[in-house]
Structures are given as structure tokens and as C-alpha cells.
C-alpha positions as CSV (number, residue, x, y, z in Angstrom):
1,M,-0.1,-0.1,-0.1
2,N,1.5,3.2,-1.4
3,L,0.5,6.4,0.4
4,Q,0.7,9.7,-1.7
5,P,1.5,12.9,-0.1
6,L,-1.8,14.2,-0.7
7,E,-3.3,11.3,1.1
8,I,-0.5,11.5,4.2
9,L,-1.8,15.0,4.6
10,L,-5.6,14.1,4.8
11,I,-4.9,11.5,7.4
12,V,-2.9,14.2,9.5
13,G,-5.7,16.8,9.2
14,I,-8.4,14.1,10.1
15,L,-6.1,13.1,13.1
16,L,-5.5,17.1,14.4
17,L,-9.3,17.5,14.1
18,I,-10.2,14.5,16.2
19,F,-7.5,14.8,18.9
20,G,-6.1,18.2,18.7
21,V,-2.5,19.7,18.4
22,G,-2.2,19.3,22.4
23,R,-3.3,16.0,22.5
24,I,-1.1,14.6,19.5
25,S,2.2,16.5,21.0
26,K,1.5,14.8,24.2
27,I,1.1,11.1,22.6
28,G,4.3,11.8,20.8
29,G,6.2,12.7,24.3
30,E,4.8,9.9,25.9
31,L,5.9,7.7,22.7
32,G,9.7,9.2,23.0
33,S,10.0,8.8,26.7
34,G,8.6,5.1,26.2
35,I,11.2,4.4,23.6
36,K,14.0,5.9,25.6
37,A,13.0,3.8,28.8
38,F,12.8,0.6,26.4
39,K,16.3,1.1,25.0
40,D,17.6,2.0,28.5
41,G,16.2,-1.6,29.7
42,L,17.7,-3.3,26.8
43,S,21.2,-1.5,27.6
44,G,21.0,-2.6,31.3
45,K,20.9,0.6,32.6
46,N,18.8,1.0,35.9
47,E,17.5,4.0,37.6
48,T,20.5,4.1,40.1
49,E,23.0,4.2,37.6
50,K,21.3,6.7,35.4
51,S,20.9,9.1,38.6
52,E,24.7,8.3,39.6
53,T,25.6,9.4,36.0
54,E,23.5,12.5,35.8
55,A,25.0,13.4,39.1
56,E,28.9,13.2,37.8
57,D,27.6,15.0,34.7
58,S,26.3,18.0,36.7
59,D,29.4,18.0,39.1
60,Q,31.8,18.4,35.8
61,K,29.6,21.2,34.3
62,P,31.6,24.8,34.7
63,Q,29.2,27.1,36.7
64,E,29.0,30.4,35.2
């Protein structure tokens, strides 16, 4: 099934009418955070390792 550009625009327009811009951006943000959590889970990172890494990164940043 090949979608033409006009068909894609029509589908996006209908989705905007149904859900609204705010809801679609919220869904996109949730999808992105879900993908990030999935990748972190695959790489074996857990919450304590991430928080330790973030703390080390914030300590190393030069303060203005």
C-alpha cells in the first residue's frame, strides 16, 4: 500500500481534527519517553546508574 503525499496530509488533518494539537504532541512525548525507557532497559541501565551518571555530569559542568 503506497500512500501519496496528499493522502498523508489528509490523514494528518483528520487526526488533528479528532485529537487536537495538544493531545497529539502529548502522545508523541509519551511515545518518545517510552522508547527511551525501552532502550535503557535493553542496555541494562537501571535508575540508580542513571541518577549517578546525571549527578556526575552536573558536577563536571562549569558553573557561570
